[in-house]
Structure formats: structure tokens, C-alpha cells
SERO-4910 file (N, C-alpha, C, O; in steps of 0.05 Angstrom, whole numbers):
BEGIN
 pado doro    nc1    nc2    nc3   cac1   cac2   cac3    cc1    cc2    cc3    oc1    oc2    oc3
  Met    A     17    -24      0      0      0      0     17     25      0     11     44    -14
  Ile    A     39     25     16     57     48     17     70     52    -11     73     75    -20
  Ser    A     77     30    -24     89     32    -50     69     44    -70     77     60    -87
  Leu    A     44     35    -68     24     45    -87     20     75    -83     18     90   -102
  Leu    A     18     84    -57     14    112    -51     38    129    -61     35    151    -69
  Ser    A     62    117    -58     86    131    -67     86    136    -97     93    157   -107
  Arg    A     77    115   -112     76    118   -141     55    138   -149     59    153   -168
  Phe    A     32    138   -134     11    157   -141     20    186   -135     14    204   -151
  Ala    A     34    190   -113     43    217   -106     66    226   -124     67    250   -131
  Ala    A     83    208   -133    105    216   -150     97    222   -178    111    238   -191
  Ser    A     76    210   -188     68    215   -216     51    240   -218     44    253   -198
  Gly    A     44    247   -243     29    271   -247      0    269   -239    -14    289   -237
  Gly    A    -10    245   -235    -38    241   -228    -55    239   -253    -45    242   -276
  Pro    A    -81    235   -250    -99    233   -272   -102    259   -287   -100    281   -275
  Asp    A   -106    258   -314   -108    281   -330   -137    291   -330   -155    279   -342
  Ile    A   -143    312   -315   -170    322   -311   -172    351   -322   -156    368   -316
  His    A   -192    355   -339   -196    381   -351   -224    391   -343   -244    379   -351
  Val    A   -225    412   -328   -250    423   -319   -258    447   -337   -281    449   -344
  Ala    A   -239    464   -343   -245    487   -360   -246    478   -390   -232    459   -398
  Pro    A   -263    491   -406   -264    484   -434   -239    493   -449   -225    511   -440
  Gly    A   -232    479   -471   -209    486   -487   -217    495   -514   -238    487   -525
  Thr    A   -201    513   -526   -207    524   -552   -197    505   -574   -173    500   -576
  Asp    A   -215    495   -590   -208    477   -613   -197    493   -636   -177    486   -648
  Phe    A   -210    515   -643   -201    533   -665   -214    560   -661   -232    563   -645
  Thr    A   -205    579   -677   -215    607   -675   -225    616   -702   -213    611   -723
  Val    A   -249    628   -702   -261    638   -727   -268    668   -723   -284    675   -705
  Ala    A   -255    685   -739   -260    714   -738   -256    725   -709   -272    742   -700
  Gly    A   -236    714   -696   -230    724   -669   -247    711   -647   -243    717   -623
  Met    A   -266    694   -654   -284    681   -635   -273    653   -629   -269    637   -648
  His    A   -269    647   -604   -259    621   -596   -281    600   -596   -302    603   -583
  Ile    A   -277    579   -611   -295    556   -612   -285    534   -594   -264    522   -600
  Thr    A   -298    530   -572   -288    511   -552   -298    482   -558   -315    478   -575
  Asn    A   -286    463   -544   -293    435   -548   -321    429   -539   -335    412   -551
  Ser    A   -331    443   -519   -358    439   -511   -378    451   -531   -400    440   -534
  Met    A   -371    473   -544   -388    484   -565   -391    465   -588   -412    461   -599
  Val    A   -368    453   -596   -369    434   -619   -386    410   -613   -403    402   -629
  Trp    A   -383    399   -589   -399    376   -581   -428    384   -577   -446    368   -582
  Gly    A   -433    409   -568   -461    418   -565   -475    419   -592   -498    412   -594
  Trp    A   -461    429   -613   -473    429   -640   -479    401   -650   -500    396   -662
  Ile    A   -461    382   -644   -465    355   -652   -489    343   -639   -506    330   -651
  Thr    A   -492    347   -613   -515    336   -598   -541    350   -606   -562    337   -606
  Cys    A   -540    376   -612   -564    389   -622   -574    376   -648   -598    371   -651
  Leu    A   -556    371   -666   -563    357   -691   -573    329   -686   -593    321   -698
  Ala    A   -560    315   -667   -569    287   -661   -597    287   -649   -613    270   -656
  Val    A   -603    306   -631   -629    306   -618   -650    313   -639   -672    301   -640
  Ala    A   -645    333   -656   -664    342   -677   -670    319   -696   -693    313   -702
  Leu    A   -649    306   -706   -653    284   -725   -666    260   -712   -684    247   -723
  Gly    A   -658    254   -687   -669    231   -673   -698    234   -667   -714    216   -673
  Leu    A   -706    257   -657   -735    261   -650   -752    263   -675   -774    254   -676
  Ala    A   -741    275   -697   -756    277   -722   -760    249   -734   -781    243   -744
  Thr    A   -739    232   -732   -742    205   -742   -762    189   -726   -779    175   -738
  Val    A   -762    191   -700   -781    177   -683   -809    187   -689   -828    171   -689
  Ala    A   -812    213   -692   -839    225   -698   -851    214   -724   -875    209   -725
  Arg    A   -834    210   -744   -844    199   -769   -851    170   -768   -869    160   -781
  Arg    A   -837    155   -751   -841    126   -749   -860    118   -727   -867     94   -725
  Ala    A   -868    137   -710   -886    130   -688   -913    122   -699   -923    134   -718
  Thr    A   -925    102   -687   -951     92   -695   -968     89   -670   -958     90   -647
  Val    A   -994     85   -674  -1012     80   -652  -1005     55   -637  -1005     55   -612
  Lys    A   -998     34   -651   -989     10   -638   -959     12   -634   -944     16   -653
  Pro    A   -950     10   -608   -921     13   -602   -904     -7   -618   -910    -30   -621
  Lys    A   -881      4   -627   -862    -13   -642   -839    -21   -623   -836    -11   -600
  Gly    A   -824    -41   -632   -801    -49   -615   -776    -33   -621   -777    -13   -636
  Gly    A   -754    -40   -609   -729    -26   -613   -727     -1   -597   -740      2   -576
  Val    A   -710     17   -607   -704     42   -593   -729     60   -592   -733     75   -573
  Ile    A   -746     58   -613   -769     77   -614   -787     74   -590   -798     93   -580
  Gln    A   -791     49   -581   -810     45   -559   -799     58   -533   -814     68   -517
  Tyr    A   -773     59   -530   -761     72   -506   -764    102   -508   -769    116   -489
  Val    A   -759    113   -532   -762    142   -536   -791    150   -532   -797    170   -519
  Glu    A   -810    134   -542   -838    140   -538   -846    139   -508   -862    155   -499
  Ala    A   -834    120   -494   -840    117   -466   -829    142   -450   -843    152   -432
  Ile    A   -805    151   -458   -794    175   -445   -811    200   -451   -816    216   -434
  Val    A   -819    202   -477   -835    225   -485   -862    225   -469   -871    245   -460
  Gly    A   -874    201   -467   -899    199   -452   -895    207   -423   -913    219   -411
  Phe    A   -873    199   -412   -867    205   -384   -864    236   -380   -876    247   -361
  Val    A   -850    249   -398   -846    278   -396   -873    292   -401   -879    312   -388
  Val    A   -889    282   -420   -915    295   -425   -932    294   -400   -944    314   -393
  Asp    A   -934    271   -387   -949    268   -363   -938    286   -341   -953    298   -325
  Leu    A   -912    289   -340   -899    305   -320   -906    335   -324   -912    349   -304
  Val    A   -905    344   -348   -911    372   -354   -941    378   -350   -948    398   -336
  Glu    A   -958    362   -361   -987    367   -359   -997    365   -330  -1014    380   -321
  Gly    A   -985    346   -315   -994    342   -287   -986    365   -269   -998    367   -247
  Ala    A   -967    381   -277   -959    403   -259   -978    427   -260   -977    444   -243
  Phe    A   -995    428   -281  -1013    451   -284  -1041    444   -276  -1051    422   -281
  Thr    A  -1054    464   -264  -1083    460   -258  -1099    457   -284  -1117    440   -285
  Asp    A  -1092    473   -304  -1104    470   -331  -1085    456   -349  -1065    467   -357
  Lys    A  -1090    431   -355  -1072    414   -370  -1067    425   -398  -1046    420   -410
  Ser    A  -1086    440   -409  -1083    450   -436  -1060    471   -437  -1048    474   -458
  Ile    A  -1055    485   -415  -1033    504   -414  -1007    489   -415   -989    496   -430
  Gly    A  -1004    468   -399   -980    452   -398   -974    439   -425   -951    436   -432
  Arg    A   -995    431   -439   -992    417   -464   -978    434   -485   -964    424   -503
  Lys    A   -981    461   -483   -968    479   -502   -938    479   -499   -923    486   -519
  Tyr    A   -928    472   -476   -899    474   -471   -885    447   -470   -862    445   -463
  Val    A   -900    426   -477   -889    399   -478   -866    397   -497   -845    385   -490
  Pro    A   -868    407   -522   -845    405   -540   -819    416   -529   -798    404   -533
  Phe    A   -820    439   -516   -796    451   -506   -783    433   -484   -759    428   -485
  Phe    A   -799    424   -465   -788    408   -443   -780    380   -452   -761    369   -441
  Val    A   -793    369   -472   -784    343   -482   -757    346   -496   -739    330   -491
  Thr    A   -754    367   -512   -728    372   -525   -706    378   -504   -684    368   -507
  Leu    A   -713    393   -484   -694    400   -463   -685    375   -448   -661    372   -442
  Phe    A   -704    356   -443   -697    332   -429   -677    315   -445   -657    306   -435
  Phe    A   -683    310   -470   -666    294   -487   -639    307   -492   -618    293   -492
  Phe    A   -639    333   -495   -613    347   -499   -596    345   -474   -572    339   -477
  Thr    A   -607    348   -451   -592    346   -426   -583    318   -421   -560    313   -414
  Leu    A   -601    298   -426   -594    270   -421   -572    261   -440   -553    248   -431
  Leu    A   -574    268   -465   -553    260   -484   -526    272   -478   -506    258   -480
  Asn    A   -525    297   -469   -500    309   -462   -489    297   -436   -464    294   -433
  Asn    A   -506    290   -417   -497    278   -392   -484    251   -398   -463    244   -387
  Trp    A   -497    235   -415   -487    208   -422   -463    209   -441   -447    191   -441
  Ser    A   -462    229   -458   -442    230   -479   -414    232   -468   -394    224   -481
  Gly    A   -411    243   -444   -385    244   -432   -373    217   -425   -349    215   -420
  Leu    A   -389    196   -426   -380    169   -421   -372    154   -446   -361    132   -445
  Ile    A   -376    167   -469   -369    154   -495   -339    156   -499   -327    177   -494
  Pro    A   -326    134   -507   -297    135   -512   -291    156   -534   -304    157   -555
  Gly    A   -271    173   -529   -265    194   -547   -276    221   -539   -266    242   -549
  Val    A   -296    222   -522   -307    247   -512   -297    251   -484   -298    233   -467
  Gly    A   -287    275   -478   -275    280   -452   -245    280   -455   -234    299   -467
  Asp    A   -233    260   -444   -203    259   -444   -193    240   -465   -170    231   -463
  Gly    A   -209    232   -484   -201    213   -504   -182    224   -525   -157    220   -523
  Ile    A   -192    240   -544   -176    251   -565   -167    279   -556   -183    296   -548
  Gln    A   -140    283   -558   -129    308   -548   -121    326   -572   -113    317   -593
  Ile    A   -124    353   -568   -116    372   -588   -107    398   -573   -122    408   -556
  His    A    -84    407   -580    -73    431   -567    -71    428   -536    -74    447   -521
  Gly    A    -67    403   -527    -65    398   -498    -91    396   -483    -90    396   -459
  His    A   -113    395   -497   -139    391   -484   -156    373   -500   -150    368   -524
  Pro    A   -178    362   -489   -195    344   -504   -208    357   -528   -215    381   -527
  Leu    A   -210    343   -550   -223    353   -574   -252    358   -570   -263    378   -580
  Leu    A   -265    340   -556   -294    342   -551   -300    340   -521   -286    326   -506
  Arg    A   -320    355   -512   -327    355   -484   -357    361   -482   -367    379   -495
  Pro    A   -372    345   -466   -400    349   -463   -406    377   -451   -391    385   -433
  Ile    A   -427    390   -461   -432    418   -452   -440    419   -423   -437    439   -410
  Thr    A   -452    397   -412   -460    397   -384   -436    396   -366   -439    399   -341
  Gly    A   -412    391   -376   -388    392   -361   -374    419   -363   -351    422   -354
  Asp    A   -387    438   -376   -376    465   -379   -395    485   -366   -418    487   -374
  Leu    A   -385    499   -346   -402    517   -331   -414    539   -348   -437    548   -344
  Asn    A   -398    549   -368   -409    569   -386   -434    559   -401   -453    574   -404
  Met    A   -433    534   -409   -456    523   -424   -480    517   -406   -503    521   -415
  Thr    A   -475    508   -382   -498    502   -364   -511    528   -355   -535    529   -351
  Val    A   -495    549   -352   -507    576   -346   -524    585   -369   -546    595   -365
  Ala    A   -515    580   -394   -531    587   -417   -557    571   -418   -578    582   -424
  Met    A   -555    545   -411   -579    528   -410   -599    538   -389   -623    539   -393
  Gly    A   -588    546   -366   -605    556   -344   -618    582   -352   -642    586   -346
  Leu    A   -603    600   -365   -614    626   -373   -636    622   -394   -657    635   -393
  Val    A   -631    605   -414   -651    600   -435   -677    588   -422   -699    596   -429
  Thr    A   -673    569   -404   -696    557   -391   -712    577   -376   -737    578   -378
  Met    A   -699    594   -360   -713    614   -344   -725    636   -361   -746    647   -354
  Ile    A   -713    643   -384   -725    663   -402   -751    652   -413   -771    666   -415
  Val    A   -750    626   -421   -775    614   -431   -796    613   -409   -819    619   -414
  Val    A   -788    607   -384   -806    606   -362   -818    634   -356   -843    636   -353
  Tyr    A   -802    654   -356   -812    681   -350   -830    691   -373   -852    702   -367
  Thr    A   -822    686   -398   -838    695   -420   -865    681   -420   -886    694   -424
  Ala    A   -865    655   -417   -890    639   -416   -907    647   -392   -932    648   -395
  Ser    A   -895    652   -370   -910    659   -346   -925    686   -350   -949    688   -344
  Ile    A   -911    706   -360   -923    732   -365   -946    729   -385   -967    742   -383
  Lys    A   -941    713   -406   -962    709   -426   -987    695   -415  -1009    704   -420
  Glu    A   -982    674   -399  -1005    658   -389  -1021    673   -368  -1045    669   -366
  Val    A  -1007    688   -351  -1022    701   -329  -1035    727   -337  -1052    738   -323
  Gly    A  -1028    737   -362  -1042    760   -372  -1028    787   -368  -1041    808   -367
  Gly    A  -1002    786   -365   -987    811   -363   -966    811   -341   -966    794   -324
  Phe    A   -948    831   -343   -926    832   -324   -935    838   -296   -925    827   -277
  Ala    A   -955    856   -293   -965    863   -266   -977    839   -252   -972    835   -228
  Lys    A   -992    823   -266  -1004    799   -254   -982    778   -247   -985    764   -227
  Tyr    A   -961    778   -263   -939    759   -257   -926    767   -231   -920    750   -214
  Ile    A   -920    793   -228   -908    803   -203   -926    798   -179   -916    792   -157
  Arg    A   -952    799   -184   -971    796   -162   -969    769   -149   -975    766   -125
  His    A   -961    748   -164   -962    721   -152   -940    717   -132   -941    697   -117
  Phe    A   -921    736   -130   -900    733   -110   -910    741    -82   -897    734    -62
  Phe    A   -932    755    -81   -942    766    -55   -967    750    -46   -987    748    -61
  Ile    A   -965    738    -22   -987    721    -13  -1010    738     -3  -1033    728      0
  Gly    A  -1005    764      2  -1026    782     11  -1022    809     -2  -1008    811    -23
  Ser    A  -1033    829      9  -1031    856     -2  -1002    866      1   -991    865     23
  Pro    A   -989    876    -20   -962    887    -18   -960    911      0   -939    919      9
  Leu    A   -984    923      7   -984    946     26   -977    937     54   -969    953     71
  Asn    A   -981    912     60   -973    901     86   -943    897     87   -932    883     70
  Pro    A   -929    910    106   -899    908    106   -889    879    107   -869    873     94
  Leu    A   -902    862    122   -893    834    123   -895    820     96   -876    807     87
  Tyr    A   -918    823     83   -922    811     57   -904    824     36   -895    810     18
  Leu    A   -898    849     39   -880    863     21   -852    851     22   -839    846      2
  Val    A   -842    847     47   -815    836     50   -814    807     40   -795    800     26
  Ile    A   -834    791     46   -835    764     37   -835    763      6   -821    747     -6
  Gly    A   -851    781     -6   -853    781    -35   -826    789    -48   -819    778    -68
  Leu    A   -812    809    -36   -786    817    -47   -766    795    -45   -750    791    -63
  Ile    A   -766    781    -22   -748    758    -19   -754    736    -40   -735    725    -51
  Glu    A   -779    731    -45   -787    711    -65   -777    720    -93   -769    703   -109
  Met    A   -779    746    -99   -770    756   -125   -740    753   -128   -730    745   -149
  Ile    A   -725    759   -107   -696    756   -108   -688    727   -111   -670    720   -127
  Thr    A   -702    709    -96   -697    680    -99   -703    671   -127   -688    654   -137
  Asp    A   -724    681   -139   -731    673   -166   -709    680   -186   -705    665   -205
  Leu    A   -696    702   -182   -675    711   -200   -650    693   -198   -633    693   -217
  Thr    A   -647    679   -177   -623    661   -174   -628    633   -185   -610    616   -184
  Arg    A   -651    628   -195   -658    601   -204   -641    592   -228   -633    568   -230
  Ala    A   -635    610   -246   -619    603   -269   -591    593   -261   -581    574   -271
  Leu    A   -579    607   -241   -553    600   -231   -554    573   -216   -536    557   -219
  Ser    A   -575    569   -200   -577    544   -186   -581    520   -205   -569    499   -200
  Leu    A   -596    524   -226   -599    503   -246   -572    496   -258   -565    473   -262
  Ala    A   -557    517   -265   -531    513   -278   -511    500   -260   -497    481   -269
  Leu    A   -509    509   -236   -489    497   -217   -495    468   -210   -477    452   -209
  Arg    A   -521    463   -206   -528    435   -198   -520    416   -221   -509    395   -215
  Leu    A   -527    423   -245   -521    405   -268   -491    403   -272   -480    381   -276
  Phe    A   -477    425   -272   -448    425   -277   -433    409   -256   -416    393   -263
  Leu    A   -438    414   -231   -423    401   -210   -428    371   -210   -409    355   -206
  Asn    A   -452    362   -214   -458    333   -213   -444    319   -237   -432    297   -233
  Val    A   -444    331   -260   -431    318   -283   -401    319   -281   -388    299   -286
  Thr    A   -390    342   -273   -361    345   -271   -349    327   -249   -328    315   -253
  Ile    A   -362    326   -226   -352    309   -205   -352    280   -213   -334    265   -207
  Gly    A   -373    272   -228   -374    244   -238   -351    239   -257   -339    217   -256
  Glu    A   -345    258   -274   -322    254   -293   -296    252   -278   -278    236   -285
  Ile    A   -293    268   -257   -268    268   -241   -265    241   -227   -243    229   -227
  Val    A   -286    231   -215   -285    205   -201   -278    183   -220   -261    166   -214
  Ile    A   -290    182   -244   -283    161   -264   -254    164   -272   -240    143   -274
  Ala    A   -244    188   -277   -216    192   -285   -197    183   -264   -176    171   -270
  Val    A   -204    188   -239   -186    179   -217   -184    149   -215   -163    138   -212
  Phe    A   -207    135   -218   -207    106   -216   -195     93   -241   -185     70   -239
  Val    A   -197    106   -264   -183     96   -288   -153     98   -283   -138     79   -290
  Tyr    A   -144    119   -271   -116    123   -265   -106    103   -244    -84     91   -247
  Leu    A   -123     98   -224   -115     78   -204   -113     50   -216    -95     34   -209
  Gly    A   -131     44   -234   -130     18   -248   -104     15   -264    -93     -7   -265
  Gly    A    -95     37   -275    -70     36   -290    -46     32   -272    -26     21   -280
  Leu    A    -47     42   -247    -25     38   -228    -24     10   -218     -2     -1   -213
  Leu    A    -47     -3   -215    -48    -30   -204    -39    -51   -224    -30    -73   -216
  Ala    A    -41    -45   -250    -33    -65   -270    -13    -52   -290    -18    -29   -298
  Pro    A      8    -66   -297     28    -54   -314     18    -47   -342     28    -28   -355
  Val    A     -2    -62   -352    -12    -57   -379    -40    -44   -378    -54    -43   -399
  Ser    A    -47    -34   -355    -72    -19   -352    -97    -35   -358   -118    -23   -366
  Ile    A    -96    -61   -355   -120    -77   -361   -141    -74   -339   -165    -81   -344
  Leu    A   -134    -64   -316   -153    -61   -294   -168    -34   -296   -187    -30   -281
  Ala    A   -158    -16   -313   -170     11   -314   -200     10   -320   -216     23   -306
  Pro    A   -209     -4   -341   -238     -5   -346   -253    -19   -324   -276    -11   -318
  Ile    A   -241    -38   -310   -255    -53   -289   -259    -35   -265   -280    -35   -253
  Thr    A   -238    -21   -257   -240     -4   -233   -260     20   -238   -272     30   -219
  Ala    A   -262     28   -263   -280     51   -269   -308     42   -275   -326     59   -276
  Leu    A   -313     16   -280   -339      7   -289   -362     13   -269   -382     23   -278
  Pro    A   -359      8   -243   -381     14   -225   -389     44   -225   -412     50   -223
  Phe    A   -369     61   -227   -375     90   -226   -386     99   -253   -401    118   -255
  Thr    A   -378     86   -275   -390     92   -301   -419     85   -302   -436    100   -311
  Leu    A   -426     61   -291   -454     54   -289   -470     73   -271   -493     79   -276
  Leu    A   -457     81   -249   -470    100   -231   -476    126   -245   -497    138   -241
  Glu    A   -457    135   -262   -460    160   -277   -483    159   -297   -495    179   -303
  Leu    A   -489    135   -307   -512    133   -325   -538    140   -310   -555    154   -320
  Gly    A   -540    130   -285   -563    137   -269   -563    166   -261   -584    179   -261
  Val    A   -540    176   -253   -538    204   -245   -545    223   -268   -558    243   -265
  Gly    A   -535    216   -292   -541    232   -316   -571    234   -321   -581    255   -327
  Ala    A   -585    211   -320   -614    210   -324   -628    226   -302   -647    241   -307
  Leu    A   -619    223   -277   -631    237   -254   -628    267   -257   -647    282   -252
  Gln    A   -604    276   -265   -599    305   -268   -615    317   -291   -624    340   -289
  Ala    A   -619    302   -312   -636    311   -334   -665    314   -324   -678    334   -331
  Tyr    A   -674    295   -309   -701    296   -298   -704    320   -279   -724    335   -280
  Ile    A   -684    324   -261   -686    346   -242   -686    373   -257   -701    391   -249
  Phe    A   -669    376   -277   -667    401   -292   -695    408   -304   -703    430   -303
  Val    A   -707    387   -316   -733    392   -329   -755    396   -309   -772    415   -312
  Ile    A   -757    380   -288   -778    382   -269   -777    409   -254   -798    420   -248
  Leu    A   -754    420   -249   -752    446   -237   -762    468   -256   -777    486   -247
  Gly    A   -754    466   -281   -764    486   -301   -795    485   -303   -808    505   -304
  Val    A   -806    461   -304   -835    457   -306   -848    469   -281   -868    483   -283
  Asn    A   -838    463   -258   -850    473   -233   -848    503   -230   -867    516   -220
  Tyr    A   -825    515   -239   -823    544   -238   -845    557   -255   -857    577   -247
  Leu    A   -851    546   -278   -871    556   -296   -899    551   -284   -916    569   -284
  Ala    A   -903    527   -274   -930    519   -264   -937    535   -239   -960    542   -235
  Ile    A   -917    540   -222   -923    554   -197   -934    582   -203   -954    591   -190
  Ser    A   -921    596   -221   -930    623   -227   -957    623   -241   -974    640   -235
  Val    A   -961    604   -259   -987    603   -274  -1010    595   -255  -1031    608   -255
  Asn    A  -1005    574   -239  -1026    565   -221  -1032    586   -199  -1055    590   -192
  Ser    A  -1011    599   -189  -1015    619   -169  -1030    643   -179  -1048    653   -166
  Ala    A  -1024    651   -204  -1039    673   -216  -1068    666   -221  -1085    683   -217
  Ser    A  -1073    641   -228  -1100    632   -232  -1116    632   -205  -1139    640   -205
  Glu    A  -1102    624   -183  -1115    625   -157  -1122    654   -148  -1143    659   -137
  His    A  -1103    672   -154  -1108    700   -147  -1132    711   -163  -1148    726   -153
  Ala    A  -1133    702   -189  -1156    712   -205  -1182    701   -195  -1202    716   -195
  Asp    A  -1182    676   -185  -1207    665   -174  -1215    679   -149  -1239    684   -144
  His    A  -1196    686   -132  -1202    700   -107  -1211    729   -112  -1227    739    -97
  Asp    A  -1202    741   -134  -1209    768   -140  -1234    771   -157  -1241    794   -164
  Glu    A  -1247    749   -164  -1271    751   -180  -1293    765   -165  -1296    761   -140
  Pro    A  -1310    781   -179  -1333    794   -165  -1351    773   -153  -1357    753   -165
  Gly    A  -1360    779   -128  -1378    760   -115  -1364    740    -98  -1377    725    -83
  Ser    A  -1337    738   -100  -1322    718    -84  -1319    728    -56  -1311    751    -52
  Leu    A  -1325    712    -36  -1323    720     -8  -1294    723      1  -1288    736     21
  Thr    A  -1275    711    -15  -1247    713     -8  -1234    738    -20  -1211    745    -12
  Ala    A  -1248    752    -38  -1237    776    -49  -1241    799    -30  -1255    797    -10
  Glu    A  -1228    822    -36  -1231    845    -20  -1257    859    -27  -1256    881    -39
  Ala    A  -1280    847    -21  -1306    857    -29  -1315    878     -9  -1306    878     14
  Pro    A  -1334    895    -17  -1345    915      1  -1360    901     23  -1369    879     20
  Val    A  -1363    915     45  -1377    904     68  -1406    898     61  -1417    878     70
  Glu    A  -1418    916     44  -1446    911     37  -1450    885     22  -1470    871     27
  Arg    A  -1431    878      5  -1434    853    -10  -1432    829      8  -1447    810      5
  Ile    A  -1414    830     28  -1412    808     46  -1437    806     63  -1446    784     69
  Gly    A  -1447    829     72  -1471    829     88  -1495    818     72  -1511    803     84
  Ala    A  -1497    825     47  -1519    814     30  -1516    784     27  -1536    770     27
  Ala    A  -1492    775     24  -1488    746     22  -1496    732     47  -1507    710     47
  Ala    A  -1489    745     70  -1497    732     96  -1527    731    100  -1537    712    111
  Gln    A  -1541    753     91  -1570    753     94  -1583    732     76  -1603    719     83
  Gly    A  -1570    728     52  -1581    707     34  -1578    680     46  -1595    662     43
  Val    A  -1556    675     61  -1553    649     74  -1573    645     96  -1584    623     99
  Lys    A  -1579    667    112  -1599    665    133  -1627    659    121  -1642    643    133
  Gly    A  -1633    672     99  -1659    668     86  -1662    640     77  -1683    633     66
***
């Protein structure tokens, strides 16, 4: 054991790349390895889903299509079930289905031989999954939240009504005002929380696999143990990748559904004749006399 630790300490250690690397430059703009792989996965998701859509039938088929259809059905139920009015959620199913497959494919693609630390160029990997690049996960978080904000304002009927859902009572009440402002500030941090959660889980998984591949190489002179020592963690990352794709999508869905459902509840409470609305005393009194009668 002491000999093994000495060899590990004396060597350079596993080759781990956290920051993206520039593959080439076009008109002064740096094209990174994560950008290149992101374009590839975008094309793969678009072609894959288009192919499945053309071949989908009422009677389920075998092969890969049945699994894609099952995942799509799961996401559809997930999105529609989050909204009080399912017809509203149905309008945003295409976006969240695409987001799920895009995130899932990028999470899993880092486990493909040649992606990550496989093929090297200019001292860094040629290809890198975008979910392992903080810049790209921040972009995914921002795009998701922009869609959520835009859809929320559209569905609730305006910017003022969207702001209203942050306040559980009248904003004139100092307590409700403070709570509402805190909720608004928290809402603005959601894009960053989405980005950090996805980036850290994917990157830590890549680091763990790289470390155990390196340890396998130390234990055997011809590195035949490297795939074996890394296999349990590779299988674990398959589950983690699917889980993180699910979490990313379910959070985006819930952020949208909370604002839409909350605005709908406020509208119901503020309807004329509702006893929960801020109605005049005469209206409440008339309703009470009607009950007595």
C-alpha cells in the first residue's frame, strides 16, 4: 500500500480538464470543445426526434423507438400534471421534451470513448459534453428561465399579474412586502442554481471516473484493470445523468407551473362576488342575509 501511494504521489496524477479548451478560432471568436460537441448533440437530438416522430404509430413498435416514446410519454405526463389547466402545460411539452433529451444526451455522452479525455488537441480534449462546462450550463439555465418568464407573463395576462403572484397578501402590508421581495430575489437566482447543480454533478462524476481509471493503471502494468475499476462508477453516472436531466426539467416545469397556477388562484379570489376577495362590506352582508334566508 505504501508503494502504491508513493507511485501515485510521485506521478502527475490523472489528466483532468474542468475548463473548456479552444479547438479553433473563427474571426476572433474562440470555438471551444464543448461548443463543438453541443452542436453535434443538437443535430443528433433534432434528427433523432424527427425520425421517431415519423415512425411513431398508434401500436407501439419495438427497438429504440419504444423507449423514446416511453420517455416522451413520461415527460408529457410530467408537464401536464404540474398545471391546474392541462391545456396550458400541453403547449410547452415540445420545449421540455427537447430539453430533457438534450440534457440527457450530453450527460451520457461524456462516457463515450473519445469524448472527454479521449482525443487530445492543443493539450486539451477535442470534444467535451456541454454539461461539463459551466459556461454552457449557465446558458442552458438562462434559456430555460427566459422561456419560463416569457411563458408565465403570457399565461397570467401581463407583467403586473406575474409580479402579483410573489405576494401572498396585499403588498401594502410590510410583512407581505418583505416576503414578496425575498421571493423575487430568490426567483432571479434560479438560473444559476440550475446551472451549478447540473455542472457540479456531471463534472464530479467525470473526475471520479478519471481517478479510478488512473488507479487501475497503477495496479496493472498494462492498464488492463482501468476499465474494471472505473466500471461501477461509469454505471452509476448513467443513473446520475438521467436523474440530473429529470431534475433540470422538473424544476423548469415547476417554476412555470407555480407562477401560472398561483396567478389563476389570485384571479379566482379576486372575481366579483367571491367572499375571499376584498369585497365591500355591503356585498358580504348581503351574502350573509341570503344564507340566513
